[in-house]
N, C-alpha and C positions, 0 to 999 in steps of 0.2 A: 833140400828139406823135403821130407816125404809128405805126401798129401794126407795120409791118415794120422799124422802126428798131432797130438793135442797140445795146444799152447795155453798155459795158465797165466792169467793176468792178475796181478796182486795190486790192489789200491790201498794205500795207507790212509787211514782216517785219523785226523787230528782231533784230539779230545777238546770239547767245548767247555770252557770255564765260565760259570755263571757271572762272576765278577767282571770278566772282560766284556761279556755281552751287555751287561747293564751300563758299563762305562761308555761303550760305543753308542748305544741307543740314546744315552743322555746327551752326548756330544752332538749327535746327528740331528735330534729333534729338539729345537729350542722351546723354552716354556711358552705356553699360549698366553699371549698378551691381550688384555682387554682394555677398552678405553678408560674404564674406571680405575684399573690398576695402574695404567700409565699416568693418569692425572694424579692419583694419590702418590705415586713414586716421585713425580716431579715436585709436588707440593710438600713432600716430606711428611705426609700424614698417613696413618694406618687406614686400610681399606675396610669399610663397614660391609661385611658380607650379608648381613640381614636386610639392610635397606637397599642393596643393589647399587651402591655408590653414593657419592655426596650429592644431595639435591636431586636425586633421580625421581622417577615416577613412584617408586615404592617407599621413598623417604618421607620424613615429616613435612607437613605443609602442603600436601597434594602435588600436583604437577609442577615440575620445575623447582620444587623446594620452597615455594612461596605460600604463605598462609592464605587460605580462601581460594585455592586454585580451582576447586570443583564447584564454585558458586555459580548457579545458573542465572542468566540475565532474563528475568521474567518481567514482562511488560503488562501493565494493566489494560484490560480490554476497553476500547474506545466506546464512549456512550453514544448510542444511536439517537439522532434527532427525531423528535415527534412529527416534524414537518417534512413532507416531500418537496422537492424543488425541481424546476424546469428552467433551463437557460433559454431566454429569448434570442439574444444575440450577444456577441463579443466583438468589440472593435478596437483597433489601435488608433489612438488619437494623438495629435501633436499640438504642442503649445509653443508659439514662437516668442523667444525672449531675446535679450541683447546678445547673448553668446551663441544663439542659434536655435535649433528645435529641441524640445524635450518631449520624448515619447512616453505615453502611458497607455493603459488599457481601460476600456469602459465595458462593464458587464451589466446586463439587465436580467433579472431573475424573478420567477414567480414561485412562491412557496404556499403551501396549504396542508391541512391535515385531513382533507376529504370528509370532514364532518361539519362544514359550515364556515371554517376560517380560511381566509385567503388574503394574500398581499403581494404587491409588486414593488420591487426595489431596484435602485441603480447605484453602482459603486465604481469608483475610479481609483487606480493605484498604478504604481510602476511595475508591479508583478501581478500575474493573473490570479494567484492564490489569494493575495491580499484584496484584490478587487472583488473576488467572489465573496469573501468574508464581509466586506463592507456592504455589498448588495444584499446579502442575507440579513444583516442587522437593520438595514434601511427598510427592507420588506417587513420585518417584524414590527417596526415602529408604525408602519402604515397598514397594518393588518385590520381587516374588517370581519364582522360576523354576519353571515347570510341566513335569514330565516327560511328553512327548508320545510316543505310539506311532507306528508307521509310517503309519497312516491318519489322523494328526492327531486323535487322540482321547485319552482318559484310560485308564489300565490297569484301573481297577475303580471301583465305586460309592463315592461319598463324600457325607457330609451334615454340615452345620454350622449353628450358630445364632449370630446376632449381634443383641443386643437382642431385639426381637420378631420378627425375620425368620429364617425357617428355610428353607434351600435344600438340595435333593437333586439331585446330578449323577450321571447314569448314561451310560456309553458305549453308543452305538448305531451300529453300522457300517452305512453306507449310508443313514441317516436324514437326514443333514445336521444343521444347527444348529437345534434346537427349544428355544427359550427366550424368555422375555418379560421385561418390566420392564427394569431396569438390569443384570440378569444377562447379557442377550444381548451388549451391548457389551464386557463383561468377557471373555466367552468368545471373541468375535471378535478383540479385540486380543491375546489370548493365543495365537491361531493354532489354536484348536480348531474343527473343522468337523463332526465326527460325534459328537453328544452330545445328550442330552435333559435339560433342567433343569426342575425342578418347585419351586414355592413352596408350602410347607405352612403358610403363615401368611397372614393377611389384611392384612399391613402394606403400605402404599402409599409408604413412605419409600424413595426410590430410593437414597439413600446407604447406608442400612442393608442393603438388598438386595444392593448391590454388594459391601459389606464381608463379608456372609455368604458370597457366592460366593468371595471371596478366601480366607476362612477354610476353606472346603471344599477349595479347590485346595491350600492349605498342607498338608492332611492326606495328600496324595499322596506327599509326600517321606518 
């Protein structure tokens, strides 16, 4: 064969028939299956195109096809108490019975509105929440009203004793609130700001000290 000889290559093109292409594409690509279509086909029911399926998010009845699905769970705001409270102590106590020991909780609380009303309460229950509620109710029953002066103090000196606790209260203008132990929260919640309190006993019992302060404030009436 000579080097300068030209070789012609002829490629025969097969005509493409549109019907054949459509048939092949239909057989190769199966119909797109959706979860709603499969569910409707198995149940033997027609598919609702407008709602997006049976019981879907776009159907009747809200989410899941149930009535009231979009209802919001709104809660009423809790009513705030007019009294502030301070917890003196919380203890776990035991009562011995025939079957053994039964444990419960003892809570001592001081409540007041800082406008002359103050009270001390004690509550016992098997749960701390119930014990606190009982203590608050007991404090409201034993609430007293303190006569305050113009500078939020007491008119004169007063002293009281409860069990082993002895408390002396003295008005002191411009000194502020000078008190310790559980006597201080009693005077704070009563709204007294210029006063000096002294404990003339070595008692470390916070509940007795608070009740001694209450007894001293009772004598002002």
